[in-house]
N, C-alpha and C positions, 0 to 999 in steps of 0.2 A: 588481524584482528583474534583474539582470545576468547574462549568462553568466559573466562573471568571478567574481561573487559566487558564483553557483551552484557553480562548480567549485572554488573556493578555501574556502568556507565550509560550503557543504551536502554537497559530495561527498567533502570530507575527512573529515566526521563519519559518512558512509554508508561509507565505504571502512573506517572503524574498527571500525564495528558489524558490517559483513560478515567482516573479518578475525576478529571474536570468535567469530561465529557458525560460520564455516568450522571453526575449531579444536574447537567443541563438537560439530557435526554430522559433520565428518569428510568433508566434500564440496569440491569445487574448483569447481564450476560455480555461478554465481549469475545468476539472471534477475532483471530489473529492470524495474518499469513507472513511467513518469511520463507526463502527458499532452504534449499537442502545443505548450506554451507555448514560446515563441521562446527562452528561455534552456535549455529543455530540448532542443531541436533545433539549438543553436549548433554550430559545429564544434568549439569548444574542449571543449564537453561530451561530444560523441560520441567525440572523441580521447581525452579523459580516462577515460570510461568502458571504451573499447576497451583502453587501456594497463592498466587495472585487471582486464581479463579478463572485465568483467561483459556478458552478453547483454542488449541491450534489447528487451523484448517490443513487437511492433507496437501502436500505438493509433489506432483509427478516429479520422478528423479532427475530429467533433465528437460525443462520446458522454459528455454528464454522467450518463447513467444506469448506465455502467458502473463506477461507483466501487466498489472492492473493499468499502468499509465497509457499503454498501448490501446487500451479500450476505452479510456475515460478522457485524458487531458490531450494527448497528442493529437487524435482527431480534431477535437473541438480547436485547438490551437492552430492546427494547420488551415483548417476552413477560415478562421478569424484573421490569420495572418497572411493568407494566400495573396500572392502579387506585391506585397510590400517588401522594400529594399532598405536593408540597415548596414549603414557603413561602419558602424562602431558597435562593438558587441554590448556596451552599455545601452544603447539604444534598444538592441533587441530585447536585453534583459528587461528594461522597463515597460516595453510593449507586452512582453509576455505575463509580468506581473500585473499589469492594468487588466489585461483579458482574463486572467485567472480570476480576479476580484468580481467579475460580472456572470461567471458562469452559474446559472441556476442550479440549485440543487436537484431538480427533477433530472437535469442532464447526467449529474453524477449517479443518481440512483438507476436511471436506465442503462448506462454504461457498465454499473457495477453487475446489475441482473445479467446483462450479455457475458460478461467476463465468469460470472458463475456457471452460466450454462456450459461455456467453453471448457472451463476447469473441469466441471464434473465428466463431460464427454471424454477429456483427455484420461483422467483417472480412470474411468471406466474401461478405456481401450488400453490401460496401462502405458501411456505415453504415446 
């Protein structure tokens, strides 16, 4: 992936999604997290995000253990799917999609707060 592709193809979709959410939620502030991959740190990317009014959250240099899904989706899915057997990948995908639709927003909010605390600690300790 190049910075050009990231800005033109990926961020354009992100911009559309953000605009849709802003109208629903009624907020103008957007926080954005991505890792330190080259295209994410490129000048074109940072300039594009700044022009969109999107604040990028700091991300420690090498922190694969801080993936938001590890704090939110995976623990919930593990609990809900524990003990179930799937013989086809399609059955697993169907079960995961079904479970994702039923997760209450409060669960996401609590997981997000936990992730923010862990992220802050990691940044303060410099990784």
